[in-house]
C-alpha positions as CSV (number, residue, x, y, z in Angstrom):
1,X,156.4,-74.9,26.8
2,X,155.2,-74.9,30.0
3,X,156.2,-72.2,32.2
4,X,156.3,-72.4,36.2
5,X,156.6,-69.6,38.4
6,X,158.1,-69.8,41.9
7,X,157.7,-67.2,44.7
8,X,160.7,-66.3,46.3
9,X,160.1,-63.7,48.4
10,X,159.4,-66.0,51.6
11,X,163.0,-66.8,51.5
12,X,164.8,-64.5,49.8
13,X,164.7,-61.8,47.9
14,X,166.6,-62.5,44.4
15,X,168.6,-59.2,43.2
16,X,170.0,-59.7,39.4
17,X,173.6,-60.7,40.1
18,X,172.4,-63.4,41.6
19,X,169.9,-64.3,39.7
20,X,172.5,-64.1,36.5
21,X,174.7,-66.2,38.7
22,X,171.7,-68.8,39.2
23,X,171.5,-68.9,35.6
24,X,175.4,-69.2,34.9
25,X,175.4,-72.1,37.2
26,X,172.6,-73.6,35.6
27,X,172.6,-73.4,32.4
28,X,170.7,-76.0,31.0
29,X,167.8,-74.8,32.5
30,X,165.6,-71.7,30.9
31,X,164.6,-69.3,33.8
32,X,163.5,-65.9,33.8
33,X,162.8,-63.0,37.0
34,X,159.7,-61.1,36.6
35,X,159.2,-58.1,38.3
36,X,157.4,-59.4,41.2
37,X,160.8,-61.1,41.7
38,X,159.6,-64.5,41.0
39,X,161.4,-67.1,39.6
40,X,159.7,-68.8,36.1
41,X,161.3,-71.9,35.1
42,X,160.3,-72.8,31.5
43,X,160.3,-76.3,30.2
44,X,162.6,-76.9,26.6
45,X,160.9,-76.3,23.3
46,X,159.9,-79.3,21.1
47,X,161.5,-79.6,17.6
48,X,158.8,-77.7,15.7
49,X,158.7,-74.5,17.3
50,X,163.0,-74.8,17.9
51,X,163.1,-75.1,14.0
52,X,160.8,-72.0,13.6
53,X,162.5,-70.1,16.5
54,X,165.9,-70.8,14.1
55,X,164.7,-69.3,10.5
56,X,163.0,-66.6,12.2
57,X,166.0,-65.5,13.7
58,X,168.3,-66.6,10.8
59,X,165.7,-64.4,8.7
60,X,166.1,-61.4,11.2
61,X,169.8,-61.5,11.5
62,X,170.0,-62.0,7.7
63,X,168.3,-58.8,7.2
64,X,170.6,-57.1,9.7
65,X,173.7,-58.0,8.2
66,X,172.3,-56.4,5.2
67,X,171.3,-53.3,6.9
68,X,173.9,-53.1,9.5
69,X,171.4,-51.2,11.6
70,X,171.9,-53.1,14.8
71,X,172.7,-56.1,17.0
72,X,170.2,-59.3,16.7
73,X,169.9,-61.9,19.9
74,X,168.4,-65.3,20.1
75,X,166.3,-66.9,23.1
76,X,169.0,-67.4,25.2
77,X,169.7,-63.6,25.3
78,X,168.7,-62.1,28.9
79,X,167.5,-58.2,29.1
80,X,167.0,-56.8,33.0
81,X,164.4,-54.6,32.2
82,X,163.5,-51.1,33.8
83,X,160.8,-52.4,35.8
84,X,162.8,-55.2,37.5
85,X,162.6,-58.4,35.5
86,X,165.1,-60.1,34.0
87,X,163.5,-61.7,30.2
88,X,164.6,-63.4,27.3
89,X,162.4,-63.0,24.1
90,X,162.7,-65.7,21.3
91,X,164.3,-63.4,19.2
92,X,165.6,-59.8,19.9
93,X,166.9,-56.4,18.0
94,X,168.1,-53.1,19.2
95,X,170.1,-50.5,16.7
96,X,173.7,-50.6,16.8
97,X,174.0,-47.0,18.8
98,X,172.4,-48.4,21.9
99,X,174.7,-51.6,21.7
100,X,177.8,-49.2,21.2
101,X,176.6,-47.3,24.3
102,X,177.1,-50.4,26.0
103,X,180.0,-51.0,28.6
104,X,182.3,-54.4,27.5
105,X,181.2,-55.6,31.2
106,X,177.5,-54.8,30.3
107,X,178.1,-56.5,26.4
108,X,178.9,-59.6,29.1
109,X,176.1,-59.9,31.3
110,X,172.1,-59.5,30.7
111,X,171.8,-56.3,28.8
112,X,170.9,-53.6,30.9
113,X,167.7,-52.4,28.6
114,X,164.8,-53.4,26.8
115,X,165.1,-54.5,22.9
116,X,163.2,-52.8,20.6
117,X,161.8,-55.3,18.7
118,X,161.0,-58.5,20.4
119,X,159.1,-62.2,19.2
120,X,157.6,-64.4,21.2
121,X,156.9,-67.3,19.7
122,X,154.3,-69.7,21.2
123,X,154.8,-73.4,21.7
124,X,151.7,-75.9,21.6
125,X,151.2,-76.2,25.2
126,X,152.3,-72.2,26.0
127,X,149.3,-69.6,27.0
128,X,148.2,-67.2,24.9
129,X,147.0,-64.6,27.9
130,X,150.7,-65.2,29.4
131,X,152.3,-64.6,25.9
132,X,150.5,-61.7,25.8
133,X,150.8,-59.8,29.2
134,X,154.4,-60.8,29.0
135,X,154.5,-58.7,25.4
136,X,152.9,-56.0,27.1
137,X,155.6,-56.0,30.0
138,X,158.2,-55.2,27.0
139,X,155.8,-53.0,25.7
140,X,155.8,-51.2,28.8
141,X,159.5,-51.2,29.1
142,X,160.0,-49.5,25.6
143,X,160.1,-52.2,23.2
144,X,159.2,-50.2,20.0
145,X,157.8,-53.5,18.1
146,X,156.9,-56.7,19.3
147,X,155.2,-59.8,17.9
148,X,153.7,-62.7,19.5
149,X,153.5,-65.5,16.9
150,X,150.8,-68.1,17.7
151,X,151.1,-71.3,15.3
152,X,148.6,-73.5,16.9
153,X,145.8,-71.0,16.4
154,X,147.4,-69.3,13.2
155,X,147.1,-65.4,14.8
156,X,149.5,-63.0,15.8
157,X,149.3,-60.1,18.5
158,X,151.8,-56.6,16.9
159,X,152.8,-54.4,19.5
160,X,153.6,-50.6,18.8
161,X,154.6,-48.3,21.4
162,X,151.9,-45.8,22.6
163,X,149.1,-47.8,19.9
164,X,146.6,-50.3,21.0
165,X,147.6,-54.1,20.2
166,X,146.4,-55.3,16.8
167,X,145.5,-59.3,15.8
168,X,145.9,-60.1,12.9
169,X,144.2,-64.1,11.6
170,X,146.9,-66.0,9.8
171,X,148.8,-62.7,8.0
172,X,151.5,-64.5,5.5
173,X,154.1,-61.7,6.3
174,X,154.8,-59.4,9.0
175,X,156.6,-55.9,8.5
176,X,159.1,-54.1,10.6
177,X,157.7,-51.0,9.8
178,X,159.7,-48.2,10.9
179,X,161.9,-50.2,13.5
180,X,163.1,-52.4,11.4
181,X,163.1,-51.0,7.8
182,X,162.8,-53.0,4.8
183,X,162.5,-56.4,7.2
184,X,159.3,-58.5,5.9
185,X,159.1,-61.7,7.7
186,X,157.1,-64.5,6.1
187,X,154.8,-66.5,8.1
188,X,154.0,-69.1,5.6
189,X,155.7,-72.3,6.5
190,X,154.4,-71.4,10.2
191,X,150.9,-71.6,9.0
192,X,151.4,-74.5,6.4
193,X,152.6,-77.2,9.2
């Protein structure tokens, strides 16, 4: 997925509300807004990446249904982060207590929080460095555990709150650690493709 950044500052300072309306008026586009108030346009994912992402979401959703620990989200969910950006990770999760603390109105729009867990799954044309920067942004905004998965290079960067990034080469699985207790994601099908 190739991403393009457009600086809107010379024309307009896009508010969160305006950005939400822009996304609602253009549902066929995948848009984000970074902390510099720049609009980020991303292309659609290819079949292979989309299939992997679907399976990852299914695995997380199945674990979550059994644990009843929180709420899972797919790649079209917007999160309004504390730093002012509006992001949409490929997979995300928050504890049930955070979901229950949201008002019905907040649940309908971009969620006004950072997910506790986030995954970014790189497409063949995605940049590892841009992916790392995005994951660092999640971590800086309170994400407790994050995985940047790079199928092309068979590597994973693990982001933990207040800890240095750990990079693994072709791990067979990843653990949800103390954030997603008991969740294990197998990566064998991604590495074998």
